[in-house]
C-alpha positions, -999 to +999 in steps of 0.1 A: -625+399-770-624+396-733-652+406-711-647+425-679-673+423-653-678+454-634-687+446-597-701+481-593-732+471-612-743+447-586-774+456-567-768+472-533-798+452-520-782+420-532-749+428-515-765+438-482-785+407-482-754+385-486-738+403-458-767+400-435-769+363-443-733+358-435-736+378-402-766+357-391-748+326-398-718+336-377-739+346-350-758+314-349-727+294-349-714+314-319-745+312-299-749+274-307-714+266-297-715+287-264-734+260-242-705+235-250-681+258-231-704+263-201-698+228-186-679+226-153-645+210-152-632+185-127-606+204-105-595+179-079-603+145-064-597+131-030-579+107-030-560+120-059-559+101-093-534+072-089-526+081-052-513+052-028-528+053+006-521+033+037-556+022+041-591+028+024-603+062+031-634+070+051-649+090+021-641+101-014-648+136-028-647+155-061-645+192-067-655+209-099-649+245-112-686+254-108-714+244-086-733+213-092-770+206-090-780+195-055-810+179-067-799+160-099-785+127-110-754+123-088-739+089-081-705+077-069-696+040-069-663+025-054-652-010-063-620-030-054-599-048-081-620-079-078-646-062-099-633-067-135-662-047-152-658-016-131-640+003-159-668-007-184-694+013-166-680+043-184-662+028-215-691+004-224-720+003-198-740-021-219-712-047-214-706-040-177-717-067-152-711-055-116-740-076-099-714-098-080-691-067-072-692-050-039-698-013-039-681+004-009-703+035-012-724+039+019-755+060+016-764+089-008-736+114-020-737+149-004-734+179-028-721+211-014-716+238-041-689+225-065-680+195-042-696+160-041-687+137-011-694+100-008-689+081+025-674+045+022-681+015+042-647+001+050-658-031+067-635-060+055-619-036+030-590-053+013-557-038+001-553-032-037-565-009-064-600+008-061-620+023-090-642+053-084-670+058-109-688+090-108-718+108-124-729+143-117-752+170-131-737+204-138-752+237-131-763+240-167-784+207-162-759+188-184-745+156-170-709+143-168-693+109-159-658+095-156-637+074-133-603+075-114-584+050-094-565+050-062-545+022-043-547+012-005-515-007+005-532-020+036-566-033+048-591-010+064-583-001+101-602-020+127-633-001+139-636+004+177-659-020+194-690-007+211-691-035+237-679-023+272-648-041+285-655-067+312-651-056+347-630-077+372-651-094+399-637-090+434-632-121+454-654-125+484-638-117+518-626-146+539-655-150+566-630-165+591-609-134+593-615-114+623-625-081+619-602-056+637-615-024+651-605+006+628-586+034+643-602+067+636-579+086+611-560+114+626-573+149+618-550+171+600-546+207+609-562+228+582-535+255+585-507+229+579-526+208+553-510+205+519-527+221+491-554+198+474-540+176+447-572+182+427-563+218+419-565+219+382-538+236+361-547+264+338-554+249+305-528+257+278-542+276+249-547+252+219-534+262+187-562+273+163-556+267+127-562+298+108-591+292+083-581+291+047-598+320+030-624+309+006-619+316-030-635+348-040-663+339-064-662+375-078-625+373-087-632+355-120-657+357-147-677+326-156-674+310-190-710+315-201-706+353-193-673+356-214-689+337-243-720+360-243-697+391-243-677+377-271-707+368-292-724+402-287-691+419-297-689+398-330-726+405-339-722+442-332-691+442-354-709+425-382-738+449-380-714+480-382-697+462-412-731+457-429-741+493-425-709+507-439-710+484-470-747+494-476-736+530-474-707+525-498-730+506-523-754+533-525-728+560-531-713+540-559 
């Protein structure tokens, strides 16, 4: 004789407890995963990844989707292709040995909003492939790191010299030459005098590049806000579902 279990005999309190537990677990998973989506993303680099330039640039810069922390761990290192372990600084830092490598970065990087810029010392820079290794701190205090490469087809341009060019020394006058009396210059009638050659022409207006409008920060919604809204909607829907199930269980 088969037995049929009537699900209606389950306690309403037991059913409600299970639903509340499932809702709490789902909400915890959503809220726990939300910080992972709050990280900023690398938008662009200058030079671009894999670009080929005529010479080594005066600086490199990286732009992210959100602002970086100005006071955080930020570092950019630039090595030429003679540094064999440059790529290991990201792949396997414990095995990287860059003690004999030249780092072309000059001074500390400058963080301005979502962009970080690093000046380069191009003295005696050689042609070849360069590796840019970067580490930054995002606005949510999490850090990120990676690398990219570019190629310089020629050596760095010669820097202008600060030494003044030598002036020519005039030869002394021949003392044996007899000095002839100079004839006073004829005066010119002011009325017939030609206009002065020093009259300056009116400067032609210079073309002014129209500034590129900055991206409207209010045009988009940040990822953390979207995630928070979605999590709130999910939790609210679960609460409504729990209430409906409790009411149905009590009626049965």
